[in-house]
C-alpha angles and dihedrals in degrees: 000000000000117000107215094185089056092049091050091049090050091052091050091051093050098040129098108246088218092062103035115092101136145007120214122200130196124191113190114201132191108258125212091234132049124234089269094049101259116144113246132190100193145348136217114228130196137149142181112260094210092052090051092050090050092054092045092050092048093053096042088060092062111107094228092053122081100176141348129198131185136187120183123190110229125204137030111344131187130215109291096024119127113258098183148341120216126186124188118182125186154100128323126355093235088061100032103050095063090044090050092052092047091047094051090047092050091050092048088052093060096044112098113212135176117197118216109212123221115247 
């Protein structure tokens, strides 16, 4: 299991105090319904490691961002299971919130998922 507190502490240790004003955390969870309202029982998750690294590298170069960290749960997941954790640490909330939303959306775009409908 992933220890988010440990990850946050690592980021704080590695970060520049001049550019660390907040740490945002996202925990994506398997829902019981798909985006179009169909009932699902589980989903299969996979992603390309190199695509993920590319996105991480791109966002870590932004001046408002101090550090990003991502964990994605691969395999067959059931309703309520964690899909992913995302941490974005950086400067000011006015700058970081839009970056955070964009970062999560970019990661979601590279994750391949197949929903298994309930019968």
